[in-house]
Each structure stands twice: as structure tokens, then as C-alpha cells.
C-alpha positions in Angstrom: 0.0 0.0 0.0 2.8 2.4 0.8 4.4 1.9 -2.6 1.1 2.5 -4.4 0.5 5.6 -2.4 4.0 6.8 -3.2 3.5 6.1 -6.9 0.2 8.1 -6.9 2.0 11.0 -5.1 4.8 11.0 -7.7 2.4 11.0 -10.6 0.4 13.8 -8.9 3.5 15.8 -8.2 4.6 15.5 -11.9 1.2 16.5 -13.2 0.6 19.4 -10.8 4.2 20.7 -11.3 3.4 21.2 -14.9 0.2 22.9 -14.1 1.8 24.9 -11.3 -1.2 24.1 -9.0 -0.8 23.2 -5.3 -1.9 21.9 -2.9 -2.4 18.2 -3.7 -4.1 15.6 -1.4 -4.0 11.9 -2.1 -5.7 9.3 0.1 -6.6 5.6 0.1 -10.2 4.6 -0.1 -13.1 7.0 -0.6 -12.7 8.9 2.7 -13.9 12.1 1.1 -14.4 14.1 4.3 -10.9 13.4 5.4 -9.5 14.6 2.0 -11.6 17.7 2.1 -10.4 18.5 5.6 -6.7 18.1 4.6 -7.4 20.1 1.5 -8.9 23.0 3.4 -6.0 23.0 5.8 -3.4 23.0 3.0 -5.3 25.4 0.8 -5.4 27.8 3.8 -1.6 27.8 4.0 -0.9 25.1 6.6 2.2 23.0 6.1 1.9 19.6 4.7 2.5 17.8 8.1 -0.4 19.8 9.7 -2.7 19.1 6.7 -2.0 15.3 6.9 -2.7 15.3 10.7 -5.9 17.3 10.1 -7.1 14.9 7.4 -6.3 11.7 9.4 -7.8 13.2 12.5 -11.0 13.8 10.7 -11.1 10.1 9.8 -10.4 9.2 13.4 -13.4 11.3 14.5 -15.6 9.8 11.8 -14.3 6.3 12.5 -13.9 5.7 8.8 -15.0 2.2 7.8 -14.6 1.2 11.5 -10.9 0.8 10.8 -9.8 4.2 12.0 -10.1 5.8 15.4 -11.8 4.5 18.5 -14.7 2.1 18.6 -13.6 -0.5 16.1 -11.4 -3.6 15.5 -11.4 -5.2 19.0 -8.5 -7.4 19.8 -8.7 -10.9 21.4 -9.4 -9.2 24.7 -12.1 -7.0 23.3 -10.0 -3.8 23.5 -9.5 -1.3 20.7 -6.0 0.2 20.4 -4.5 2.7 18.0 -1.6 2.8 15.6 -0.5 5.8 13.6 2.5 7.3 11.8 3.4 10.6 10.2 6.4 11.5 8.1 7.8 15.0 7.2 9.1 14.7 3.6 11.3 17.8 4.0 13.2 16.8 7.1 12.6 13.0 6.7 11.6 12.9 10.4 9.1 10.1 11.4 6.9 9.7 14.5 4.7 6.8 15.3 2.7 5.1 18.0 1.5 1.5 18.1 -0.9 -0.5 20.2 -1.7 2.7 22.0 -4.3 2.4 24.7 -6.8 4.9 26.2 -5.9 7.8 23.8 -8.1 8.2 20.7 -5.9 10.8 18.8 -3.5 8.5 17.1 -2.1 10.8 14.4 -1.7 13.7 16.8 0.2 11.4 19.2 2.5 10.4 16.3 3.2 14.0 15.5 4.1 14.7 19.1 6.6 11.8 19.0 8.1 13.2 15.8 8.3 16.8 17.0 9.1 16.4 20.7 11.3 13.3 21.0 14.4 11.8 19.4 12.6 8.5 19.0 10.6 7.2 16.0 8.1 4.9 17.7 6.4 4.6 21.1 4.2 1.6 22.0 1.5 0.4 24.3 0.5 2.0 27.5 3.7 4.0 27.7 2.7 5.7 24.4 -0.5 6.6 26.1 1.3 8.0 29.1 3.5 10.1 26.8 0.5 11.4 24.7 -1.5 12.4 27.8 1.6 14.1 29.3 1.8 16.2 26.2 -1.8 17.4 26.4 -3.9 14.9 24.5 -7.1 13.8 26.3 -7.3 10.6 28.2 -7.5 8.0 29.6 -10.5 7.1 27.4 -12.3 3.9 26.8 -11.7 3.2 23.1 -14.3 0.5 22.8 -17.8 1.1 21.6 -21.1 -0.8 21.9 -20.5 -2.0 18.3 -17.0 -3.2 18.9 -18.0 -4.9 22.2 -20.9 -6.7 20.4 -18.6 -7.8 17.6 -16.2 -9.2 20.2 -18.9 -11.1 22.1 -20.2 -12.6 18.9 -16.7 -13.7 18.0 -16.2 -15.3 21.4 -19.5 -17.2 20.9 -18.1 -18.5 17.6 -15.2 -20.1 19.4 -12.9 -17.1 18.7 -12.9 -17.8 15.0 -11.4 -16.5 12.8 -8.2 -15.5 14.6 -4.5 -14.9 14.0 -3.1 -18.0 15.9 -1.3 -20.8 14.1 0.3 -24.1 15.2 -1.3 -23.9 18.6 -3.9 -25.8 20.5 -6.8 -25.5 20.7 -6.8 -25.0 16.9 -10.5 -24.1 16.7 -11.3 -22.6 20.0 -10.6 -19.8 22.4 -7.4 -19.8 24.6 -5.4 -20.1 26.6 -3.2 -21.4 23.8 -0.3 -23.8 23.9 2.4 -25.0 21.4 1.7 -27.8 19.1 4.2 -30.5 18.1 6.4 -28.5 15.7 7.7 -31.6 13.9 4.3 -32.7 12.9 3.7 -29.4 11.1 6.8 -29.1 8.9 4.8 -29.9 5.8 2.0 -27.6 6.8 4.4 -24.8 7.4 6.3 -25.2 4.1 6.4 -22.1 1.9 5.6 -24.2 -1.2 2.0 -25.2 -1.9 1.2 -28.9 -1.6 -1.8 -31.2 -1.9 -1.9 -31.4 1.9 -1.8 -27.6 2.3 -4.3 -26.8 -0.5 -6.9 -29.4 0.3 -10.1 -27.8 1.2 -9.0 -24.5 -0.5 -7.7 -23.0 -3.8 -4.8 -20.9 -4.8 -5.9 -17.5 -6.3 -2.4 -16.5 -7.5 0.3 -14.3 -5.9 0.6 -17.0 -3.2 -2.9 -16.2 -1.8 -4.7 -19.2 -0.5 -8.4 -19.0 0.3 -9.5 -22.1 2.3 -12.6 -23.3 3.9 -11.0 -23.5 7.4 -12.9 -21.5 10.1 -9.8 -19.4 10.9 -9.2 -18.3 7.3 -10.5 -14.9 6.1 -11.7 -14.1 2.6 -9.9 -11.2 1.1 -12.1 -8.2 0.6 -12.1 -4.4 0.9 -13.1 -4.7 4.6 -10.4 -7.2 5.5 -7.3 -5.0 5.0 -6.0 -1.5 4.9 -7.0 1.8 6.5 -6.4 5.5 5.7 -3.1 6.5 4.3 -2.7 10.1 3.2 -0.1 12.2 1.3 -0.2 16.0 1.0 1.9 18.5 -1.1 1.3 21.9 0.4 1.4 25.3 -1.4 5.2 25.5 -1.0 5.7 22.0 -2.5 6.5 20.3 0.8 5.4 16.7 1.2 4.1 14.8 4.2 2.5 11.4 4.6 0.5 9.8 7.4 -1.6 6.9 8.4 -3.9 6.0 11.3 -5.7 2.7 12.2 -7.2 0.7 14.9 -5.6 -2.4 13.5 -6.7 -5.8 12.5 -10.0 -7.1 14.1 -9.4 -9.8 16.7 -5.6 -9.3 16.5 -3.4 -10.7 19.3 -3.0 -8.0 21.9 0.2 -6.1 21.3 0.2 -6.5 17.5 
């Protein structure tokens, strides 16, 4: 996804350079309100970094597709956490947070990491402590009635699908334990085999869709989130992303 966004940005940069028209805002998915917010910010003279933060923040507030901001994508414990990143294309500085709890403003927290620390990434509850110490609101319960209901339904379905592999129970909720590694050498092989593809089919590009309960069909709702790139009026570039991660992920992912 990052490479596709970069390609779109390069193409946009070339086209608009000929036309002499800035700013430019490029975003994944049809998150129109987020793009409009970033555009208004950049068109009003804000630097690219601020426009990216404004655009991604709008998606966090709107909870775009349930994959951005609070209230979506519960993990195995039913908790929603936030990941976000911002990059200044002029200075090449990067700031990011991951698995951040209790703070809903992911992209703003990432910007604080970039601008007020010598680090690139802060994670988990310590990322939350940092964000709140720098003025962001919290602690806040990031779950919603919808995410809690989704998690309860998942538990009732024996915690399927999930992101565990080579563990027991294979088709149930934890606690999980290691399986016999030797018995899974064929199953874990990188090459497709009759044993591995039984009950499923190869769709190309090494993507296997199976009938197993812990497998997920690939669709627009099973991957990705908002990624945004902005070129401001002065030609400066910034990029950012914000997400609440994969639904039913292992805590800490």
C-alpha cells in the first residue's frame, strides 16, 4: 500500500508541477471528508504535516469504515487500540505510536513523537502516558457498543477467525499452547502442496483462500485503512496513516 500511495503521489507531483497548481491531497479509499479537511488546511496555507494530521484526525473522528479511530477492531481481549504514523518529507523525520491504549488521537500522538522526542516509535501503555503528558485527552475507553458486540459474537463463535497458528486449541478460544512442531513441517512449508491446499484453492500471488474456520476471505473490509499524502502550497510533502488495526488481533500487534 505504501508503494502504491508513493506512486500516486509521484504522478500527482509531476502533473501538478506542470500545471503549477498546489496543494495536492491523495488518500486511500473514498474517505472524502478526510480529504476535504486536509485540502482546506493545506489550501489555507498550513504546512503539509499539519494538513495530513488534520485529514487523518477527521477520519479518526468519523471512524472511517470502522478501521480508523476508536470504537472499532477489537483485539482478542475486546479492546480497541490505536496505531498511527506521520512523516515529514522535508526533514525525513518520522513519528509513530503502536498498540496505544486509552488515547483516541493517534495521528496527533504520532506528530508529538516526531516533533518532541528523538525517537521514532512509542508503543503500548507508555505511548498513552506520553501522549497524555503532552496534552492529549485521556484516559478514554476506546471500545464502543458496536466493537463490544462484535467481540462477544466472536467469542460465541469459538474465537474464529483468529491470528493464531500451530497452537492448541486450533479451533477454540485460549489459553493457547504450542503444538508439536515436527508434525507441522509440511503444513508450514512455503511451497504449496496437496496437503496444504486441500479444502481450498490458490488464487495467484501466493494467496490461498481455504474453507477453514480461521481463514479470512480477502475483501475491501479485511485489509488496509487510511493513508494520506499531501503536497502543500510550497511544494513540501508529508504522509501519514492511522488505524485501529486488525480485528481480533493478538494484543500487542
